C-alpha positions as CSV (number, residue, x, y, z in Angstrom):
1,X,0.2,-0.3,-0.1
2,X,2.3,2.9,-1.4
3,X,0.9,6.2,-0.2
4,X,1.2,9.4,-1.9
5,X,4.5,11.5,-2.3
6,X,3.0,14.0,-0.7
7,X,-0.6,14.8,0.7
8,X,-2.9,17.5,-0.9
9,X,-4.6,18.8,2.3
10,X,-6.5,21.9,2.9
11,X,-6.9,23.0,6.3
12,X,-10.2,23.1,7.7
13,X,-11.9,26.5,8.4
14,X,-14.0,27.7,11.2
15,X,-15.4,30.2,12.5
16,X,-17.8,30.4,15.5
17,X,-19.9,32.5,17.9
18,X,-19.4,32.3,21.8
19,X,-22.7,32.3,24.3
20,X,-22.6,31.4,28.1
21,X,-19.3,29.5,26.9
22,X,-20.2,27.5,24.6
23,X,-18.7,27.9,21.1
24,X,-20.6,26.4,17.6
25,X,-17.9,25.3,15.2
26,X,-19.0,26.2,11.6
27,X,-16.3,26.1,8.3
28,X,-16.0,29.3,6.0
29,X,-13.7,30.9,3.8
30,X,-13.5,34.1,4.2
31,X,-13.6,36.5,1.1
32,X,-10.7,37.9,0.0
33,X,-8.2,36.1,1.8
34,X,-5.1,34.5,1.9
35,X,-3.1,32.7,3.7
36,X,-0.1,30.0,4.1
37,X,0.6,26.7,5.9
38,X,3.6,24.2,6.2
39,X,2.6,20.9,6.3
40,X,5.1,18.1,7.6
41,X,4.3,14.4,6.5
42,X,5.6,11.1,7.4
43,X,4.6,7.7,6.9
44,X,6.4,4.4,8.0
45,X,4.9,1.3,5.9
46,X,6.4,-2.3,7.2
47,X,4.3,-4.6,4.9
48,X,4.9,-8.4,3.4
49,X,3.1,-9.6,0.3
50,X,3.2,-13.1,-0.5
51,X,6.5,-13.3,1.7
52,X,7.9,-10.6,-0.2
53,X,9.0,-7.1,1.3
54,X,7.4,-3.6,0.5
55,X,8.1,-1.6,3.0
56,X,8.2,2.2,2.5
57,X,8.9,5.4,4.2
58,X,8.6,8.7,3.3
59,X,9.0,12.2,5.0
60,X,7.5,15.7,3.0
61,X,7.3,18.7,3.5
62,X,4.4,21.1,1.5
63,X,3.9,24.1,1.7
64,X,0.3,25.4,0.7
65,X,-1.0,28.5,-0.3
66,X,-4.7,29.2,-0.8
67,X,-6.1,33.0,-2.1
68,X,-10.0,33.1,-1.4
69,X,-11.5,35.3,-4.4
70,X,-15.0,37.0,-4.3
71,X,-18.2,35.4,-4.7
72,X,-20.2,35.8,-8.2
73,X,-23.9,36.5,-8.6
74,X,-24.6,32.6,-8.3
75,X,-22.7,32.6,-4.9
76,X,-20.3,30.8,-5.9
77,X,-16.2,31.0,-4.7
78,X,-13.2,30.6,-6.2
79,X,-10.3,29.2,-4.1
80,X,-6.7,29.3,-5.9
81,X,-4.7,26.5,-4.1
82,X,-0.7,26.7,-4.7
83,X,1.4,23.7,-3.8
84,X,4.9,23.5,-3.1
85,X,7.0,20.7,-2.1
86,X,10.1,21.8,-0.4
87,X,12.0,18.5,0.4
88,X,11.2,15.0,0.4
89,X,12.8,11.7,1.4
90,X,11.7,8.4,0.4
91,X,13.1,5.0,1.5
92,X,12.0,2.0,-0.6
93,X,12.4,-1.6,-1.2
94,X,15.6,-2.8,-0.8
95,X,17.5,0.1,1.1
96,X,16.7,2.7,-2.0
97,X,16.8,6.1,-0.5
98,X,15.3,8.9,-2.6
99,X,15.9,12.8,-1.9
100,X,14.4,15.7,-3.4
101,X,15.5,19.3,-2.3
102,X,12.9,22.0,-3.4
103,X,15.6,24.8,-3.9
104,X,18.1,22.1,-5.5
105,X,15.4,20.3,-7.4
106,X,17.9,18.7,-10.3
107,X,20.4,17.7,-7.7
108,X,21.2,13.7,-7.8
109,X,21.7,11.9,-4.5
110,X,23.2,8.2,-3.9
111,X,20.5,6.5,-6.1
112,X,21.5,8.0,-9.3
113,X,21.5,5.0,-12.5
114,X,18.9,4.0,-10.6
115,X,15.8,3.7,-13.0
116,X,13.1,3.2,-10.3
117,X,14.3,6.2,-7.9
118,X,14.8,8.3,-11.3
119,X,11.1,7.6,-12.1
120,X,10.1,8.3,-8.4
121,X,12.5,11.3,-8.3
122,X,11.2,12.6,-11.5
123,X,7.4,12.3,-10.5
124,X,8.2,14.4,-7.6
125,X,10.2,17.5,-9.4
126,X,7.1,17.4,-12.4
127,X,4.6,17.9,-9.4
128,X,6.6,20.2,-7.2
129,X,5.1,23.4,-7.7
130,X,1.3,23.0,-8.7
131,X,-1.6,25.7,-9.0
132,X,-5.0,25.0,-9.4
133,X,-8.4,26.4,-8.8
134,X,-11.3,25.3,-6.4
135,X,-15.1,26.4,-7.1
136,X,-17.5,26.5,-4.3
137,X,-21.2,26.4,-4.8
138,X,-23.8,28.0,-2.2
139,X,-23.5,24.8,0.2
140,X,-19.3,25.2,0.1
141,X,-19.6,21.7,-1.7
142,X,-17.2,21.9,-4.5
143,X,-18.9,22.2,-8.0
144,X,-15.6,22.3,-10.2
145,X,-11.9,21.7,-9.5
146,X,-9.9,23.9,-12.4
147,X,-6.2,23.5,-13.5
148,X,-4.7,19.8,-12.0
149,X,-1.9,19.1,-13.8
150,X,-1.8,16.1,-16.0
151,X,0.1,13.2,-14.6
152,X,-0.5,14.8,-11.2
153,X,-2.8,12.1,-10.1
154,X,-4.6,14.4,-8.4
155,X,-8.6,13.5,-8.6
156,X,-11.2,15.7,-8.4
157,X,-13.4,13.2,-7.4
158,X,-11.4,13.0,-4.2
159,X,-11.1,17.0,-3.6
160,X,-14.4,16.7,-3.9
161,X,-15.3,14.0,-1.7
162,X,-12.5,15.9,0.6
163,X,-15.0,18.6,1.2
164,X,-18.1,16.4,1.8
165,X,-16.1,15.0,4.5
166,X,-15.3,17.7,6.0
167,X,-18.6,18.9,6.5
168,X,-20.0,16.2,8.3
169,X,-17.1,16.8,10.5
170,X,-18.8,19.5,13.2
171,X,-22.2,19.2,15.3
172,X,-24.5,21.7,14.0
173,X,-24.9,22.7,17.8
174,X,-23.1,25.0,20.8
175,X,-20.1,23.0,22.6
176,X,-18.8,23.5,25.8
177,X,-15.6,22.4,27.6
178,X,-15.5,18.4,28.0
179,X,-18.2,17.9,24.7
180,X,-17.5,14.7,22.6
181,X,-19.3,13.2,19.3
182,X,-18.1,10.5,17.2
183,X,-17.9,10.8,13.2
184,X,-16.5,8.1,10.9
185,X,-13.6,9.7,8.8
186,X,-11.8,8.4,5.7
187,X,-8.5,8.9,4.7
188,X,-7.5,9.2,1.5
189,X,-3.9,7.0,0.3
190,X,-4.0,7.7,-3.0
191,X,-4.3,4.8,-5.6
192,X,-7.9,4.3,-4.9
193,X,-6.9,3.5,-1.4
194,X,-9.0,4.2,1.9
195,X,-8.5,3.8,5.0
196,X,-12.0,4.7,7.6
197,X,-11.8,5.8,11.1
198,X,-13.9,5.5,13.9
199,X,-12.9,8.7,15.2
200,X,-13.9,10.1,18.9
201,X,-13.9,13.9,19.0
202,X,-13.5,15.8,22.3
203,X,-13.9,20.0,22.5
204,X,-10.9,20.8,25.3
205,X,-12.3,24.4,25.9
206,X,-10.3,27.9,24.9
207,X,-6.3,28.1,25.4
208,X,-3.6,30.2,24.1
209,X,-1.5,30.0,21.5
210,X,2.1,31.9,21.4
211,X,2.9,34.1,17.8
212,X,5.8,35.9,17.4
213,X,4.2,39.2,17.9
214,X,1.2,38.2,20.6
215,X,-0.4,35.6,22.1
216,X,-4.2,34.4,20.6
217,X,-7.2,32.9,22.2
218,X,-8.2,29.5,20.2
219,X,-10.2,26.6,20.4
220,X,-8.6,23.2,21.1
221,X,-10.2,19.7,19.6
222,X,-8.9,16.6,20.2
223,X,-10.0,13.2,18.8
224,X,-8.9,9.5,18.9
225,X,-9.6,6.7,16.7
226,X,-10.6,3.2,17.8
227,X,-11.7,1.3,14.8
228,X,-10.3,1.0,10.9
229,X,-11.1,-1.1,7.7
230,X,-9.1,-0.5,4.3
231,X,-10.3,-0.4,1.5
232,X,-9.9,0.1,-2.5
233,X,-12.0,1.6,-5.3
234,X,-10.8,1.7,-9.0
235,X,-7.1,1.1,-8.0
236,X,-4.7,-1.6,-9.6
237,X,-5.9,-4.3,-7.2
238,X,-8.8,-5.1,-4.7
239,X,-8.8,-5.2,-1.4
240,X,-10.4,-9.1,-0.1
241,X,-9.7,-8.7,3.7
242,X,-9.2,-6.1,6.5
243,X,-8.4,-7.2,9.3
244,X,-6.6,-4.0,10.9
245,X,-6.7,-2.5,14.2
246,X,-6.0,0.6,15.6
247,X,-2.4,0.3,17.9
248,X,-2.4,4.2,18.7
249,X,-3.8,7.7,17.1
250,X,-3.7,11.0,18.6
251,X,-5.3,14.1,16.9
252,X,-5.1,18.0,17.7
253,X,-6.9,21.1,16.2
254,X,-6.1,24.8,17.2
255,X,-8.6,26.8,16.0
256,X,-8.4,31.0,16.0
257,X,-12.3,31.9,15.7
258,X,-11.4,35.7,15.5
259,X,-9.1,34.8,12.0
260,X,-12.0,32.4,11.4
261,X,-10.0,29.3,10.3
262,X,-7.8,26.2,12.1
263,X,-4.2,27.9,12.5
264,X,-2.4,24.3,13.3
265,X,-3.2,20.7,13.9
266,X,-0.9,17.4,14.1
267,X,-2.2,13.6,13.9
268,X,-0.6,10.5,13.9
269,X,-2.0,6.8,13.4
270,X,-0.7,3.3,13.7
271,X,-2.5,0.7,12.4
272,X,-1.2,-3.4,12.1
273,X,-3.0,-6.8,10.9
274,X,-3.7,-8.7,8.3
275,X,-4.6,-7.5,4.5
276,X,-5.6,-9.6,1.6
277,X,-5.3,-7.8,-2.0
278,X,-6.8,-9.4,-5.5
279,X,-4.2,-8.4,-7.9
280,X,-4.2,-9.6,-11.9
281,X,-7.1,-12.5,-10.6
282,X,-4.1,-13.2,-8.2
283,X,-5.3,-13.5,-4.0
284,X,-2.2,-12.3,-2.0
285,X,-1.6,-12.0,1.6
286,X,0.2,-10.0,3.6
287,X,1.1,-7.9,6.8
288,X,0.8,-4.6,7.4
289,X,2.3,-2.0,9.8
290,X,1.3,1.2,9.3
291,X,2.4,4.8,11.2
292,X,1.2,7.8,9.4
293,X,1.8,11.2,10.9
294,X,0.9,15.1,9.9
295,X,1.7,18.8,11.6
296,X,0.1,21.4,9.7
297,X,0.9,24.9,10.8
298,X,-0.1,28.2,9.5
299,X,2.1,31.2,9.0
300,X,1.2,33.6,11.2
301,X,2.3,37.2,10.1
């Protein structure tokens, strides 16, 4: 199960109102606004399929800038998304290590001449800088995605599904400290692969976040995962068995309600167990131990 070389992640955006110690979390994109975040994504996959080692590792730093336009007469809103891979390190079976530096994209490493390594490095380089426009309707769902770079493997349907998932996360009611709720979360792993998680959220209340120039009030939400299912759709193989368990998980989000969005988030999950794949009508059993983490911080000026 190979994860995408980098994750296309849009921040969850919130605005809220407080009354009698309660807050309602509602997503909203503010017209005419622009902000930049840096996301560090790491994976460590220990995978054995039919006795063969399929283990991989990755560590990628991506900068994402989102610029919000103005609503048109139909209420549609444009989001211009610019992504920039700052660095990436990929580990493949057999001890192959691939390094990419966004400041020196043509630099070679010790794997120069390895055809697989060259293919992966070229793919990272070609997708290192990308821009696209996401058009939202009145209900904040995606009605169109424009400017996707050919060969990037970014599927507009995946982006649409991600926005639908985001709209389901927060309960449509005021929350007080200690309130909890559950939601089924789907993580897109690329190539049609999905991890479906049972996630329990807790509203931890108001806290503070220190910045360079000030201390900002934020609202903290944590979450843990208790169950996981691995599946695939429209990919190069089918998942025939998913006997995975969640070994460890933690998620934290900090929201600045004055700014109307999340300014920091971190997540980590480790799952392990038995899986089964069907590839070209061949049934293959395997063992998976997968750890994924993400840390996203908005650049506060």
